N, C-alpha and C positions, 0 to 999 in steps of 0.2 A: 416264576419270574419275581423278583423282588418288587414289593409295592411301590417304592419311590421310583425304579426304572420304569414301571409301567405308567406312572403318572407324569414323568417326563417325556415318554413317547407320545400319550396323549396330548399333552401341552404343544408339541411339536407338530403333531398333526393336525391340530386345531389351527395353528399358526400358517400352515402350508395351505390348508383348504380354505381360510379366511380370506385370501387375496391380499393380506398384509405383508409388505415387503420392508425390511429394514434397509435403509440407505447406509452405505459405508461412508465414513467420512473421507471427504476428498483433500488432498494435499493443497497447498496454497500455490498459486500461481509461479511459475519460475520467473525469476527476474530477467529482463532482457538483457542485462548487464552480462549474465553468466552464459548467455546464448551468443553473446557476439564473438567472432572470430578474431583472434589477435595474432598477428604476425610479429614474429621476431626476426630481425635481419641481421645477419652475421656476414662480416666481411672477412674472407680468408685471404691470406697471402699465399700466392703461388711461388713456391721455392724453385721450381723449373723455371719460371720468368726471372727470378732474381739470378740464377744460375747463368742464364743466358746473357743477361745484361753483364755479368761479371766477366764471363770468357771473352765477350767482346770488348770489355773495357782495357785490360792489360793492366789494371791497379791491383793492389794487393787485397785480399779478400775483406779484410777487417775494416779497413778505411773504406772501401766500396760499400759495404753493409751499413755503415755508420752515416754515410752520406746518402744512402739510396733515398728515393723519393717514393715512398710506400703510398698506396691509395687510402690510407688511414693513418692516424697518429700511432706512433710505435716508439715506446719508450727505450731507453738505453739497455736495460736488462732484456728486453725482448730482442733487441738487435743482437745481443750477444746470444741469445738462445738461437736465432736464425743463423748467425755465424757458425755455431756448433753444428746445427742440424744440417747445414749446406756441406761442411767438411765430412760429417758422418755418412750422408747419402752419396756424395760425388766425389769422394776421394780419388777414385780411379782417373778422373779428368782434371785434377789439380795437382799441381806441384807443391808439395808440403815441404818447406825447407825446414833446417835446423835453427834458423834465426827466430829470435823472440824479441817482442817489444811490450812495452806496458803502458797503459793509459787508466785513469781512473782507478787506481788499484786492482787493475785486471792485467795479467800477463797473457798474451797471446801468441801464437806461432804465425809466422809470415806464411801466407798461402798465395800462390800466383795462378793464373791459367797456364796449362801445359801448352 
């Protein structure tokens, strides 16, 4: 056995038998701010609900969506997206005509309930 290894073993044995224990450093207390639960609320728009209102209205879809009273503030661009989503998801229950109109530099197809 190597002399240095033997000395190391003797030192460790003395430490163990001496009852001396070394404390490991403890991390700082975690801030209460990091432990607080934060909830983010997102309001989702129900296309099914908008579709049901449209079918009962008898108006054209674009005007209906532009004037719909959503439960949150909805921009013009978002309303155009909703218009497109409704056509995409419910085209089989809508009458999609060959007529087009335009507003705010957007051309849209006229869509009515069947």
